[in-house]
C-alpha positions in Angstrom: 15.1 29.5 29.1 14.2 27.4 26.1 11.4 24.9 26.3 11.8 21.8 24.2 9.2 19.2 22.9 10.1 16.3 20.7 8.1 15.6 17.6 8.7 14.1 14.1 8.6 14.9 10.4 8.0 12.4 7.6 9.9 11.5 4.5 7.8 8.8 3.0 7.3 6.3 5.8 10.7 7.2 7.2 10.5 9.3 10.4 12.9 12.1 11.2 13.2 13.5 14.7 12.3 17.2 15.1 13.1 19.3 18.2 10.5 22.1 18.8 12.3 24.9 20.7 10.2 27.7 22.3 11.8 30.9 23.6 10.1 33.8 25.2 12.3 36.9 25.5 11.9 40.6 26.2 11.0 42.7 23.2 8.0 43.7 21.0 5.2 41.2 21.1 5.6 38.8 18.2 5.1 35.2 17.4 7.8 34.0 15.0 7.8 30.4 13.6 11.1 29.4 11.9 12.6 26.1 10.7 11.4 25.8 7.1 7.6 25.3 7.8 5.1 24.9 5.0 1.8 26.9 5.0 0.0 24.3 7.1 2.7 24.6 9.8 2.9 28.4 9.6 -0.9 28.6 10.1 -0.5 26.6 13.4 0.2 30.0 15.1 -3.5 31.0 14.8 -4.8 27.5 15.8 -2.5 27.4 18.9 -3.4 30.9 19.9 -7.2 30.2 19.6 -6.8 26.9 21.5 -5.0 28.6 24.4 -7.7 31.3 24.5 -10.3 28.5 24.8 -8.4 27.3 27.9 -8.5 30.8 29.4 -4.9 31.5 28.7 -3.3 34.3 26.7 0.2 34.5 25.2 2.3 36.9 27.2 3.2 40.2 25.5 6.8 39.1 24.7 8.9 38.1 21.8 8.1 34.4 21.1 10.3 32.4 18.8 9.5 28.8 17.9 12.2 27.0 16.1 11.7 23.6 14.4 15.1 21.9 14.3 16.8 20.8 12.1 16.1 24.0 10.3 17.1 22.6 6.8 14.4 19.9 6.9 11.0 20.8 5.3 8.2 20.7 7.9 4.8 19.7 6.5 1.4 18.9 8.0 -0.8 20.0 10.8 0.6 17.6 13.4 3.0 20.3 14.6 0.1 22.1 16.4 0.3 20.0 19.6 4.1 20.1 20.1 4.1 23.9 19.5 1.3 24.4 22.0 3.0 22.2 24.6 6.2 24.1 24.1 4.4 27.3 24.8 2.7 25.9 27.9 6.1 24.7 29.2 7.7 28.1 28.6 4.7 29.9 30.3 5.1 27.6 33.4 1.7 26.1 33.0 3.2 22.6 33.0 6.3 21.4 34.9 9.5 21.7 32.8 10.1 17.9 32.8 6.4 17.0 32.2 7.1 15.8 28.6 10.6 14.4 29.0 10.7 11.0 27.2 7.6 11.7 24.9 7.1 12.4 21.3 4.1 14.6 20.6 2.0 15.2 17.5 -1.6 16.3 16.8 -3.8 18.9 15.3 -5.6 21.5 17.4 -9.1 22.7 16.8 -10.0 26.3 17.8 -11.7 25.1 20.9 -8.6 23.1 22.1 -9.9 19.7 21.0 -7.3 17.4 19.3 -8.0 16.1 15.8 -6.5 13.0 14.3 -3.5 13.3 12.1 -1.7 11.2 9.5 1.5 9.2 10.4 0.8 8.4 14.1 1.7 4.7 13.6 5.2 5.2 12.1 5.8 8.0 14.7 4.9 5.6 17.5 7.2 2.9 16.1 10.0 5.5 15.9 9.3 6.6 19.5 9.2 3.0 20.8 12.5 2.3 19.0 14.2 5.2 20.8 12.8 4.3 24.2 10.2 7.1 24.3 6.4 7.3 24.7 4.0 9.2 22.5 1.4 11.9 22.9 -1.3 11.9 20.2 -5.0 12.6 19.8 -7.5 10.2 21.3 -8.8 9.3 17.9 -5.3 8.1 17.0 -4.6 6.3 20.2 -5.6 2.9 19.0 -3.3 3.3 16.0 -0.3 4.2 18.3 -1.1 1.2 20.5 0.0 -1.2 17.8 3.6 0.1 18.1 4.3 -2.1 21.1 4.7 -1.8 24.9 5.2 1.9 25.5 3.7 4.9 27.3 0.9 6.4 25.3 -1.1 9.6 26.3 -4.1 10.0 24.0 -6.1 13.0 25.3 -9.2 14.3 23.5 -8.2 17.9 24.2 -5.3 20.1 25.2 -7.0 20.7 28.5 -7.3 17.0 29.3 -3.6 16.6 28.7 -2.8 19.5 31.1 -5.1 18.1 33.7 -3.4 14.6 33.4 0.0 16.1 33.8 -1.2 18.0 36.9 -2.8 14.9 38.3 -6.4 16.1 38.3 -7.5 13.8 35.5 -6.3 10.3 34.5 -6.1 9.3 30.9 -6.8 5.7 30.3 -4.3 3.9 27.9 -5.7 3.2 24.4 -6.0 -0.3 23.2 -5.2 -1.6 19.7 -8.2 -2.3 17.5 -8.7 -4.4 14.4 -10.9 -3.4 11.5 -13.9 -5.6 11.1 -13.8 -8.1 8.2 -16.1 -7.5 5.4 -19.1 -9.8 5.8 -20.3 -9.2 2.2 -17.0 -9.8 0.5 -17.6 -10.9 -3.1 -17.5 -14.7 -3.6 -16.1 -16.7 -6.5 -19.3 -18.8 -6.4 -21.2 -15.9 -8.1 -19.1 -16.2 -11.3 -20.6 -18.6 -13.8 -18.5 -20.1 -16.5 -15.0 -18.8 -17.1 -13.3 -21.9 -15.8 -10.0 -21.1 -17.5 -10.0 -17.6 -16.0 -10.8 -19.0 -12.5 -7.9 -21.4 -12.8 -5.6 -18.5 -13.7 -6.9 -16.5 -10.8 -6.2 -19.4 -8.4 -2.6 -19.6 -9.8 -2.1 -15.9 -9.4 -3.3 -16.1 -5.8 -1.1 -19.1 -5.0 2.1 -17.6 -6.3 1.5 -13.9 -6.1 1.7 -13.6 -9.9 0.7 -10.7 -12.1 -2.4 -11.3 -14.2 -3.7 -9.8 -17.5 -7.3 -10.7 -18.6 -8.3 -9.9 -22.2 -12.0 -10.2 -23.2 -15.1 -8.4 -24.5 -17.2 -6.2 -22.3 -19.3 -8.0 -19.8 -17.3 -11.2 -19.8 -16.6 -11.0 -16.0 -13.1 -9.6 -15.9 -13.8 -7.1 -13.1 -15.9 -9.6 -11.2 -12.9 -12.0 -11.2 -10.4 -9.3 -10.1 -12.6 -8.2 -7.2 -12.7 -11.7 -5.9 -8.9 -12.1 -5.8 -8.4 -10.6 -2.3 -10.8 -13.3 -0.9 -8.4 -16.0 -2.2 -5.3 -14.5 -0.7 -4.0 -15.5 2.8 -4.3 -12.8 5.4 -1.4 -10.5 6.1 1.1 -11.7 8.6 1.5 -9.4 11.7 4.7 -7.9 10.2 3.1 -7.3 6.8 0.0 -5.8 8.5 2.2 -3.3 10.4 4.2 -2.5 7.2 1.0 -1.9 5.2 -0.6 0.1 8.0 2.4 2.4 8.2 1.9 3.4 4.6 -1.8 3.9 5.0 -1.2 5.9 8.2 1.1 8.3 6.4 -1.6 8.6 3.7 -4.2 9.3 6.4 -6.3 6.2 5.4 -6.4 4.3 8.8 -10.1 4.8 9.8 -10.3 5.2 13.6 -6.8 3.9 13.9 -7.9 0.4 13.1 -5.5 -2.1 11.4 -6.7 -4.8 9.0 -5.3 -8.2 8.3 -7.0 -8.1 4.9 -4.8 -7.4 1.9 -5.3 -4.0 0.2 -7.3 -3.8 -3.1 -6.9 -0.7 -5.1 -8.7 0.0 -8.4 -7.9 3.5 -9.6 -9.8 4.9 -12.6 -8.0 4.9 -15.9 -7.8 8.7 -15.8 -5.3 8.5 -13.0 -2.1 10.4 -13.5 1.5 9.3 -13.1 1.7 11.0 -9.7 -1.5 9.3 -8.6 -0.1 5.8 -9.6 3.5 6.1 -8.6 3.3 8.8 -5.9 4.3 12.4 -5.8 2.7 15.8 -5.6 4.0 18.7 -3.6 4.3 16.6 -0.4 5.5 13.3 -2.2 2.5 11.3 -1.0 2.3 7.5 -1.6 0.6 6.5 -4.9 -1.6 3.6 -5.7 1.3 1.2 -6.2 2.3 1.8 -2.5 -1.2 1.9 -1.2 -1.6 -1.6 -2.7 1.6 -2.8 -1.1 1.3 -6.6 -0.1 -2.1 -6.5 -1.9 -3.7 -6.1 -5.3 -3.6 -3.2 -7.8 -6.4 -3.7 -10.3 -6.1 -1.6 -13.5 -9.3 -1.9 -15.5 -9.3 -0.8 -19.2 -5.5 -1.0 -19.1 -4.8 0.6 -22.6 -6.9 3.7 -21.6 -4.3 4.7 -18.9 -1.8 7.4 -19.9 1.2 5.8 -21.5 3.7 7.5 -19.1 1.7 6.3 -16.1 1.7 2.7 -17.3 5.5 2.8 -18.1 6.1 4.1 -14.6 4.9 0.7 -13.3 7.9 -1.2 -14.8 10.4 -0.3 -12.1 8.1 -1.0 -9.1 7.1 -4.3 -10.6 10.7 -5.4 -10.7 12.2 -3.8 -7.5 9.1 -3.7 -5.2 9.8 0.0 -4.5 8.4 3.3 -5.8 11.0 6.1 -5.8 9.6 9.6 -6.0 12.4 12.0 -7.0 11.6 15.7 -6.8 13.8 18.8 -6.6 12.9 19.1 -2.9 12.3 15.5 -2.0 13.6 12.0 -2.7 11.3 9.5 -1.2 11.2 5.7 -1.6 7.9 3.9 -0.7 7.5 0.1 -0.5 5.5 -1.2 -3.5 5.5 -5.0 -3.6 2.0 -5.3 -5.1 0.3 -7.9 -7.3 -0.8 -6.4 -10.6 -4.2 -7.5 -12.1 -5.1 -5.9 -15.3 -8.1 -6.2 -17.6 -8.6 -4.9 -21.2 -10.9 -5.3 -24.2 -9.3 -6.9 -27.3 -10.1 -3.7 -29.3 -11.8 -0.3 -28.8 -15.3 -1.7 -29.6 -14.5 -4.8 -27.6 -16.0 -7.3 -30.0 -13.0 -8.4 -32.1 -13.9 -12.1 -32.0 -17.6 -11.6 -33.0 -17.8 -10.6 -36.6 -21.5 -9.9 -36.3 -21.0 -6.9 -34.0 -17.4 -6.0 -34.5 -16.6 -2.6 -35.9 -15.7 -2.1 -39.6 -12.0 -1.5 -38.7 -11.3 -4.9 -37.3 -8.7 -6.3 -37.0 -6.7 -3.2 -37.6 -8.4 -1.4 -34.7 -7.1 -4.2 -32.4 -3.5 -3.7 -33.4 -3.8 0.0 -32.8 -5.6 -0.4 -29.5 -3.2 -3.1 -28.1 -0.1 -1.3 -29.3 -0.7 1.2 -26.5 0.9 -1.4 -24.2 4.6 -1.7 -24.5 6.4 -5.0 -24.8 8.5 -4.5 -21.7 5.4 -3.9 -19.6 3.5 -6.9 -21.0 6.6 -9.1 -20.5 6.5 -8.3 -16.7 3.0 -9.9 -16.4 3.2 -13.6 -15.6 -0.2 -14.8 -16.6 -2.1 -13.8 -19.8 -5.6 -15.3 -20.1 -8.4 -14.8 -22.6 -11.9 -14.3 -21.0 -14.5 -15.0 -23.7 -18.1 -13.8 -23.5 -20.3 -15.9 -21.3 -22.9 -17.8 -23.2 -26.6 -17.9 -22.3 -26.2 -21.6 -21.4 -23.6 -20.7 -18.8 -25.8 -18.0 -17.3 -28.8 -20.4 -17.0 -26.7 -22.9 -14.9 -27.0 -22.9 -11.1 -24.3 -21.2 -9.1 -21.0 -23.1 -8.9 -20.6 -25.3 -5.9 -17.0 -24.2 -5.3 -16.7 -21.0 -3.2 -13.9 -18.6 -2.5 -13.2 -20.4 0.8 -12.6 -23.7 -1.1 -10.1 -22.1 -3.4 -8.5 -20.1 -0.6 -7.8 -23.4 1.2 -5.8 -24.7 -1.7 -4.1 -21.3 -2.1 -3.2 -21.3 1.6 -1.7 -24.9 1.4 0.4 -23.9 -1.6 1.6 -20.7 0.2 2.6 -22.8 3.2 4.7 -25.1 1.0 6.4 -22.1 -0.4 7.1 -20.6 3.1 8.6 -23.8 4.3 10.7 -24.2 1.2 12.1 -20.6 1.5 12.9 -21.2 5.2 14.9 -24.3 4.3 16.8 -22.3 1.7 17.5 -19.4 4.0 15.3 -17.1 2.0 12.6 -16.5 4.6 12.2 -12.9 3.5 10.5 -14.1 0.3 6.7 -14.3 0.5 5.8 -16.2 -2.6 7.1 -17.8 -5.8 6.7 -14.5 -7.8 9.5 -12.9 -5.7 12.0 -15.7 -6.2 15.0 -14.9 -8.4 18.6 -15.9 -9.1 19.9 -18.9 -7.3 16.8 -19.4 -5.2 14.6 -19.6 -8.4 17.1 -22.2 -9.9 17.0 -24.2 -6.7 13.2 -24.4 -6.4 11.9 -24.4 -10.0 14.4 -26.5 -12.0 12.1 -28.7 -14.1 12.7 -32.4 -14.9 14.4 -33.4 -18.1 11.2 -33.5 -20.1 10.1 -30.2 -18.7 13.4 -28.6 -19.5 13.3 -29.8 -23.0 9.8 -28.5 -23.6 10.7 -25.1 -22.1 13.9 -24.8 -24.3 11.9 -25.6 -27.4 9.1 -23.3 -26.5 11.5 -20.4 -25.7 13.1 -20.7 -29.1 9.8 -20.9 -30.9 8.0 -18.2 -28.9 11.1 -16.1 -28.7 10.8 -15.8 -24.9 13.0 -13.2 -23.3 15.2 -14.1 -20.3 12.5 -12.4 -18.1 9.8 -14.5 -19.8 11.8 -17.7 -19.2 12.1 -17.0 -15.5 8.4 -16.1 -15.2 7.4 -19.3 -16.8 9.5 -21.1 -14.2 7.9 -19.2 -11.4 4.4 -20.1 -12.6 5.4 -23.7 -13.2 6.7 -23.9 -9.6 3.3 -22.5 -8.4 1.4 -25.1 -10.4 3.6 -27.8 -8.8 2.8 -26.4 -5.4 -1.0 -26.5 -6.1 -0.6 -30.1 -7.1 1.5 -30.9 -4.0 4.4 -32.0 -6.2 7.9 -31.7 -4.9 9.4 -31.2 -8.3 8.4 -29.2 -11.5 7.3 -31.6 -14.2 6.6 -31.3 -17.9 2.8 -30.9 -17.4 3.5 -27.9 -15.1 5.8 -26.3 -17.7 3.3 -26.9 -20.4 0.4 -25.2 -18.5 2.7 -22.3 -17.5 3.6 -21.8 -21.2 -0.1 -21.7 -22.1 -0.5 -18.5 -20.1 2.3 -16.8 -21.9 1.0 -14.4 -24.6 3.3 -13.7 -27.5 1.1 -11.4 -29.5 -2.2 -9.6 -29.1 -4.1 -8.7 -32.3 -5.2 -11.5 -34.5 
């Protein structure tokens, strides 16, 4: 007789069904685990053996073979502990043969039989619900699984609790979905004094989902502005929250299984490698571009990042996907993020102040800014200078306008975009920054004066086709902020003012 327990393996956020098959046969006492397991899965033999011992059970002196099918699919992670242990209990007759029919199981076992949380419970639960099954997972992950929909969920705290539930001597209460608490001390735009131009650019970026590059000396407030962008963005829709949470679940970042409606904000250090940004490693984990999906990726000190790491951003910025190709894995993660970058104008940072600029200015600025390639800069919609804040600005009282005031205007502009996309049959688009092709031509065609200005500016500034389209997207967002049905000349003119054609002076 072969006992079977259903579980899953992960390829990115895609879920692959795995059948755990346990056979106990006559022969020398052995415990063989086959089916292309990695080291973490192979070590599950000892964790399972110890957990059964803690329950007062011992493996019979027989030849035990555990097969993880399909055998040509790499099995990674500690979540195979629970299905292997359950398969052994079924084969030993401790549990009825049909006790786990219709369930998918995953979880890590402690040596005392307790169940520890594992990554990937949410996508596994979504997969189980889509196939008409329930799920068995650790109690700490039960709230995460509850977001998958109306399905049977068993979330025991230990292996013994699960056995008792199956035998009817203990009742497991169903878990409830939980939301993460909103940050009460989120940074507010009212704390930023001066920088009106940069604040305007930040509002435009939030309203249209545009990428933003801020250039200015140290201490001018670039990081402060970037940290306040999430507070201006509308909350995630339920579908977006589920999509984002599935990525964070695979990465093991869902604390206590709680899902948040707040958009992600990721700010990796400039020493981050290509694999850290794009994703990769031995297990092809999601990188920062995917962890910031539907949110903000803030890259401070942009030229200090490794050149290959920066160039790897070009494809995700266009396609909204991060493809990790390795010899043993080919994984695609969603990566529809909003890039916000900050940089100094030169290495010393004081290019515009001759009194404190280094002796190599302006040559040092050309060398420093040349670390950024033209194709990467061309993919950034808004370029804004952030000058040093004067003492007079710092002495002023805090601005009266708060993040909530700006967020209200951003929300109204996003609602206009949503309604427009629905009318055009493009409801899959979330903001103007995602519009392209015929949709962009339909929503952002400027009036005669605006078209004339854009044509003249494109020739004078030598705008690429990509630059042309990005100016149109920004102009459409400016019109939405104004509540204008059409794109006018003044919207095109302001959009062009945020288009940088060169760096060093």
